[in-house]
VOPAGU-2260 file (C-alpha; in pm, 1 decimal, decimal comma):
REM VOPAGU-2260
SITE   aa  ch    i         X         Y         Z
SITE  MET   A    0    -504,6   -2091,3   -3619,1
SITE  LYS   A    1    -314,3   -2290,2   -3358,7
SITE  LYS   A    2    -501,5   -2327,8   -3030,1
SITE  ILE   A    3    -302,8   -2234,0   -2718,1
SITE  ASN   A    4    -363,3   -2452,6   -2411,8
SITE  GLN   A    5    -420,8   -2243,1   -2097,0
SITE  LEU   A    6    -362,5   -2413,2   -1762,7
SITE  GLY   A    7    -561,5   -2300,1   -1456,1
SITE  PHE   A    8    -837,6   -2380,8   -1207,9
SITE  THR   A    9   -1208,7   -2351,8   -1272,2
SITE  LEU   A   10   -1438,6   -2161,0   -1037,2
SITE  VAL   A   11   -1596,5   -2485,9    -917,6
SITE  GLU   A   12   -1258,3   -2632,4    -822,6
SITE  ILE   A   13   -1163,5   -2320,5    -628,0
SITE  MET   A   14   -1494,7   -2317,7    -438,5
SITE  ILE   A   15   -1455,8   -2687,2    -350,2
SITE  VAL   A   16   -1114,4   -2611,7    -198,1
SITE  VAL   A   17   -1265,8   -2322,9       0,5
SITE  ALA   A   18   -1543,6   -2549,7     129,2
SITE  VAL   A   19   -1290,6   -2812,4     244,2
SITE  ILE   A   20   -1082,5   -2547,4     424,9
SITE  ALA   A   21   -1394,1   -2412,3     596,5
SITE  LEU   A   22   -1489,2   -2763,3     709,1
SITE  LEU   A   23   -1143,9   -2822,3     857,4
SITE  ALA   A   24   -1164,5   -2484,9    1033,9
SITE  ALA   A   25   -1503,0   -2580,7    1180,9
SITE  ILE   A   26   -1336,3   -2886,4    1335,2
SITE  ALA   A   27   -1013,8   -2721,2    1453,2
SITE  ILE   A   28   -1131,8   -2379,8    1582,6
SITE  PRO   A   29   -1328,4   -2510,0    1886,4
SITE  ASN   A   30   -1025,7   -2709,5    2004,0
SITE  LEU   A   31    -797,0   -2409,7    1959,0
SITE  MET   A   32   -1037,9   -2186,3    2151,8
SITE  ARG   A   33   -1056,1   -2431,4    2439,3
SITE  SER   A   34    -676,8   -2462,1    2454,7
SITE  LYS   A   35    -639,9   -2082,7    2453,5
SITE  ILE   A   36    -889,8   -2035,6    2738,6
SITE  ASN   A   37    -727,5   -2309,9    2947,9
SITE  SER   A   38    -384,1   -2156,5    2892,6
SITE  ASN   A   39    -504,7   -1808,6    2996,3
SITE  ASP   A   40    -670,3   -1951,0    3307,6
SITE  SER   A   41    -353,8   -2130,6    3413,6
SITE  LEU   A   42    -140,9   -1819,9    3358,2
SITE  ALA   A   43    -383,1   -1604,0    3560,2
SITE  ARG   A   44    -372,8   -1842,9    3855,0
SITE  SER   A   45       6,5   -1862,5    3838,5
SITE  THR   A   46      35,7   -1482,3    3829,1
SITE  LEU   A   47    -189,1   -1439,5    4132,4
SITE  ARG   A   48       8,6   -1698,2    4328,5
SITE  ALA   A   49     333,4   -1519,9    4238,9
SITE  MET   A   50     187,9   -1189,4    4362,1
SITE  SER   A   51      73,3   -1357,3    4683,9
SITE  THR   A   52     408,8   -1525,0    4736,9
SITE  GLY   A   53     588,8   -1191,1    4693,3
SITE  SER   A   54     356,7   -1023,6    4943,3
SITE  GLU   A   55     403,9   -1300,9    5199,7
SITE  SER   A   56     782,0   -1286,2    5157,8
SITE  TYR   A   57     770,0    -909,4    5211,8
SITE  LEU   A   58     567,0    -968,3    5529,6
SITE  THR   A   59     828,7   -1207,2    5664,6
SITE  GLU   A   60    1116,0    -962,7    5610,8
SITE  HIS   A   61     933,8    -650,4    5735,6
SITE  SER   A   62     822,4    -744,7    6084,3
SITE  GLY   A   63     474,2    -868,0    5994,0
SITE  VAL   A   64     378,7    -571,7    5772,9
SITE  TYR   A   65     249,0    -621,8    5417,9
SITE  ALA   A   66     352,4    -401,6    5126,8
SITE  THR   A   67     109,1    -116,5    5068,0
SITE  ASN   A   68     171,3    -105,2    4690,9
SITE  MET   A   69     321,7    -317,0    4416,0
SITE  THR   A   70     619,6     -80,0    4374,6
SITE  SER   A   71     746,3    -193,7    4714,7
SITE  LEU   A   72     760,2    -547,9    4577,2
SITE  THR   A   73     908,6    -472,4    4232,1
SITE  GLY   A   74    1151,8    -201,5    4352,4
SITE  ALA   A   75    1318,9    -402,6    4628,6
SITE  THR   A   76    1666,0    -553,4    4590,3
SITE  PRO   A   77    1631,4    -835,2    4518,3
SITE  ALA   A   78    1277,8    -779,9    4386,8
SITE  TYR   A   79     984,5    -977,2    4524,1
SITE  MET   A   80     807,9    -939,8    4191,3
SITE  ASN   A   81     960,1    -896,9    3846,9
SITE  LYS   A   82     663,1    -709,2    3701,1
SITE  ASN   A   83     380,6    -489,1    3824,8
SITE  TYR   A   84      55,0    -649,5    3707,9
SITE  CYS   A   85    -182,5    -414,6    3892,5
SITE  GLY   A   86    -413,3    -235,7    3649,6
SITE  VAL   A   87    -255,8    -418,2    3355,8
SITE  SER   A   88    -413,0    -657,7    3103,4
SITE  ASN   A   89    -208,4    -967,2    3029,6
SITE  ALA   A   90    -297,1   -1284,9    2837,4
SITE  GLY   A   91    -672,5   -1219,4    2832,2
SITE  TYR   A   92    -699,7   -1108,3    3197,9
SITE  THR   A   93    -702,0    -768,9    3371,9
SITE  TYR   A   94    -547,1    -752,5    3719,9
SITE  ALA   A   95    -666,1    -536,1    4011,7
SITE  CYS   A   96    -482,5    -493,7    4342,2
SITE  THR   A   97    -589,1    -385,4    4691,1
SITE  GLN   A   98    -299,5    -363,6    4938,8
SITE  ASN   A   99    -248,1    -234,5    5291,7
SITE  THR   A  100     -30,4    -312,7    5588,7
SITE  GLY   A  101    -281,1    -571,0    5713,1
SITE  GLY   A  102    -328,5    -773,3    5395,9
SITE  TYR   A  103    -400,9    -779,5    5023,8
SITE  THR   A  104    -652,0    -882,8    4761,9
SITE  PHE   A  105    -547,3    -952,5    4404,2
SITE  THR   A  106    -808,4   -1016,3    4135,9
SITE  ALA   A  107    -776,9   -1142,0    3776,5
SITE  THR   A  108   -1082,6   -1075,1    3556,6
SITE  PRO   A  109   -1124,3   -1206,4    3198,5
SITE  ILE   A  110   -1143,7    -937,0    2931,5
SITE  THR   A  111   -1421,8   -1142,6    2768,9
SITE  ILE   A  112   -1566,9   -1432,4    2965,8
SITE  GLY   A  113   -1587,8   -1743,9    2752,3
SITE  ASN   A  114   -1340,5   -1604,9    2499,0
SITE  THR   A  115   -1022,7   -1488,9    2678,8
SITE  GLY   A  116   -1092,2   -1661,0    3009,6
SITE  SER   A  117   -1347,2   -1872,2    3191,0
SITE  THR   A  118   -1396,8   -1694,9    3525,0
SITE  THR   A  119   -1266,2   -1434,8    3772,4
SITE  PHE   A  120    -989,8   -1549,3    4008,8
SITE  THR   A  121    -918,8   -1385,4    4344,7
SITE  ILE   A  122    -636,5   -1445,6    4591,5
SITE  THR   A  123    -643,0   -1294,7    4938,8
SITE  THR   A  124    -421,4   -1265,1    5244,5
SITE  GLY   A  125    -258,1   -1596,1    5328,9
SITE  GLY   A  126    -261,4   -1715,5    4966,9
SITE  VAL   A  127    -626,5   -1822,4    4952,8
SITE  LEU   A  128    -721,7   -1858,0    4586,8
SITE  THR   A  129   -1087,4   -1860,9    4490,4
SITE  GLY   A  130   -1266,1   -1888,1    4159,9
SITE  GLU   A  131   -1292,7   -2199,5    3951,5
SITE  PRO   A  132   -1340,8   -2213,7    3573,6
SITE  ASP   A  133   -1705,7   -2196,9    3470,9
SITE  PRO   A  134   -1763,9   -2489,2    3229,7
SITE  SER   A  135   -2077,8   -2327,4    3089,1
SITE  SER   A  136   -1895,7   -2007,1    2989,2
SITE  THR   A  137   -1614,3   -2204,4    2829,9
SITE  SER   A  138   -1862,3   -2420,3    2643,1
SITE  THR   A  139   -2050,3   -2110,6    2530,0
SITE  GLY   A  140   -1738,1   -1951,8    2384,9
SITE  VAL   A  141   -1633,8   -2271,6    2212,2
SITE  ALA   A  142   -1987,9   -2328,1    2082,1
SITE  SER   A  143   -1995,0   -1975,1    1942,0
SITE  ALA   A  144   -1667,1   -2031,8    1761,6
SITE  SER   A  145   -1793,6   -2367,1    1633,1
SITE  ALA   A  146   -2118,5   -2210,6    1511,4
SITE  SER   A  147   -1927,8   -1935,2    1335,0
SITE  ALA   A  148   -1699,9   -2186,9    1164,7
SITE  ALA   A  149   -1999,9   -2401,7    1069,1
SITE  ALA   A  150   -2171,2   -2097,4     920,4
SITE  SER   A  151   -1859,1   -2025,1     717,0
SITE  SER   A  152   -1851,8   -2385,5     597,4
SITE  THR   A  153   -2221,2   -2366,5     498,3
SITE  ALA   A  154   -2164,4   -2040,7     312,2
SITE  ALA   A  155   -1868,6   -2190,5     128,3
SITE  ALA   A  156   -2074,1   -2497,4      34,3
SITE  SER   A  157   -2356,8   -2273,3     -89,6
SITE  SER   A  158   -2110,7   -2074,0    -297,5
SITE  SER   A  159   -1973,2   -2397,2    -442,2
SITE  SER   A  160   -2326,0   -2510,4    -534,2
SITE  ALA   A  161   -2398,2   -2174,1    -692,4
SITE  ALA   A  162   -2076,3   -2193,8    -889,6
SITE  ALA   A  163   -2166,5   -2544,8   -1007,4
SITE  ALA   A  164   -2513,3   -2424,8   -1112,0
SITE  THR   A  165   -2357,4   -2131,6   -1299,1
SITE  SER   A  166   -2118,7   -2367,0   -1475,1
SITE  THR   A  167   -2406,4   -2598,5   -1568,8
SITE  ALA   A  168   -2611,7   -2305,8   -1699,4
SITE  ALA   A  169   -2314,1   -2185,0   -1902,3
SITE  ALA   A  170   -2267,2   -2534,0   -2047,9
SITE  SER   A  171   -2638,4   -2551,4   -2132,4
SITE  SER   A  172   -2625,6   -2209,6   -2297,7
SITE  SER   A  173   -2321,7   -2314,2   -2496,1
SITE  ALA   A  174   -2491,6   -2634,9   -2606,3
SITE  ALA   A  175   -2806,7   -2443,9   -2701,6
SITE  ALA   A  176   -2600,3   -2192,3   -2898,0
SITE  SER   A  177   -2419,6   -2475,1   -3076,2
SITE  SER   A  178   -2752,1   -2643,3   -3158,6
SITE  SER   A  179   -2897,3   -2315,2   -3287,8
SITE  SER   A  180   -2587,8   -2255,1   -3497,9
SITE  ALA   A  181   -2604,7   -2607,5   -3640,4
SITE  ALA   A  182   -2977,0   -2568,5   -3714,7
SITE  ALA   A  183   -2914,4   -2234,7   -3886,0
SITE  SER   A  184   -2635,5   -2385,7   -4093,4
SITE  SER   A  185   -2858,2   -2678,5   -4190,3
SITE  THR   A  186   -3142,1   -2441,8   -4286,9
SITE  ALA   A  187   -2906,1   -2229,0   -4495,3
SITE  ALA   A  188   -2769,7   -2538,1   -4667,9
SITE  ALA   A  189   -3121,0   -2661,2   -4741,2
SITE  SER   A  190   -3219,6   -2320,1   -4880,5
SITE  SER   A  191   -2910,5   -2309,2   -5095,9
SITE  SER   A  192   -2981,6   -2660,9   -5225,5
SITE  THR   A  193   -3346,3   -2571,5   -5305,5
SITE  ALA   A  194   -3243,2   -2251,4   -5481,0
SITE  GLY   A  195   -2983,3   -2440,9   -5680,4
SITE  ALA   A  196   -3231,0   -2705,8   -5780,9
SITE  THR   A  197   -3490,9   -2443,2   -5883,2
SITE  SER   A  198   -3236,5   -2250,5   -6090,3
SITE  SER   A  199   -3119,2   -2570,2   -6261,0
SITE  ALA   A  200   -3476,2   -2672,1   -6345,5
SITE  ALA   A  201   -3553,3   -2325,5   -6482,7
SITE  ALA   A  202   -3239,9   -2331,4   -6697,6
SITE  THR   A  203   -3328,1   -2678,7   -6829,6
SITE  SER   A  204   -3684,3   -2566,4   -6913,5
SITE  THR   A  205   -3554,5   -2257,2   -7096,2
SITE  ALA   A  206   -3310,3   -2468,1   -7297,8
SITE  ALA   A  207   -3588,7   -2710,5   -7393,7
SITE  ALA   A  208   -3811,5   -2424,0   -7504,2
SITE  SER   A  209   -3530,7   -2280,0   -7715,5
SITE  THR   A  210   -3472,8   -2619,6   -7880,2
SITE  ALA   A  211   -3842,2   -2660,6   -7956,6
SITE  ALA   A  212   -3854,3   -2313,3   -8115,1
SITE  ALA   A  213   -3552,9   -2394,7   -8328,7
SITE  VAL   A  214   -3709,8   -2722,2   -8446,2
SITE  SER   A  215   -4032,7   -2542,6   -8528,2
SITE  ALA   A  216   -3849,0   -2280,6   -8731,4
SITE  THR   A  217   -3663,3   -2551,3   -8921,1
SITE  SER   A  218   -3985,9   -2732,9   -9000,3
SITE  SER   A  219   -4144,8   -2410,7   -9130,2
SITE  GLY   A  220   -3846,3   -2347,8   -9357,9
SITE  THR   A  221   -3863,9   -2697,3   -9500,5
SITE  GLY   A  222   -4238,1   -2666,3   -9574,1
SITE  SER   A  223   -4191,7   -2339,1   -9760,0
SITE  GLY   A  224   -3919,0   -2490,4   -9978,2
SITE  SER   A  225   -4136,2   -2783,9  -10077,9
SITE  GLY   A  226   -4430,6   -2559,3  -10175,3
SITE  SER   A  227   -4212,9   -2346,3  -10405,4
SITE  GLY   A  228   -4078,2   -2654,1  -10580,3
SITE  SER   A  229   -4424,0   -2787,9  -10655,3
SITE  GLY   A  230   -4535,0   -2458,5  -10811,9
SITE  THR   A  231   -4242,6   -2447,9  -11044,7
SITE  SER   A  232   -4306,7   -2794,9  -11181,8
SITE  GLY   A  233   -4666,1   -2713,2  -11278,9
SITE  MET   A  234   -4580,4   -2412,8  -11501,0
SITE  PRO   A  235   -4567,1   -2481,5  -11893,0
SITE  ASN   A  236   -4250,6   -2418,2  -12089,6
């Protein structure tokens, strides 16, 4: 029967590829997390400054009175603000607004500190922005992502080792089966050879016994003939 070659990847090869991908992810994910947090922080600060700028512009054009709600800023023509961020979540931050004729307070709070943002930012009347990124929270979020990626890499490496051990065990079982099969074949051949030799010896012994019996019968016949001849010669005419 003609053997058909089948192309493909072994389990060990696939697990090695998975382990390499997990290792690369463990290196790249912390950097991506840090970039994401920094980007969200920058956008939150920019949004708060835009809200403050719109409120201050409204004050200038309305005889020293601040807008009492965000609709007054977004509904004006031209608008002081293009979008109402109050009570809305955007780019990892949730915005809260407090407005009255005497001033305002706008706050941006991370949805998850250390994951979507680093700290809470607040801007008050006059454009005073407070709240600086907390390095410890950022580091904690990045460290958590790194630990998770490292755990994935370790799990992938363990799976690869297990797959290699399984492959080795399968190879050992195959070799043992081959050895057992060869030993069984050798034993059968030896038994067949012994049986053949025994049968041949028995046949040879039987043939020898038959030959000896034939020779003995011939000798007996010859002796009888000689005795009869001697008796005949002794009788008188």
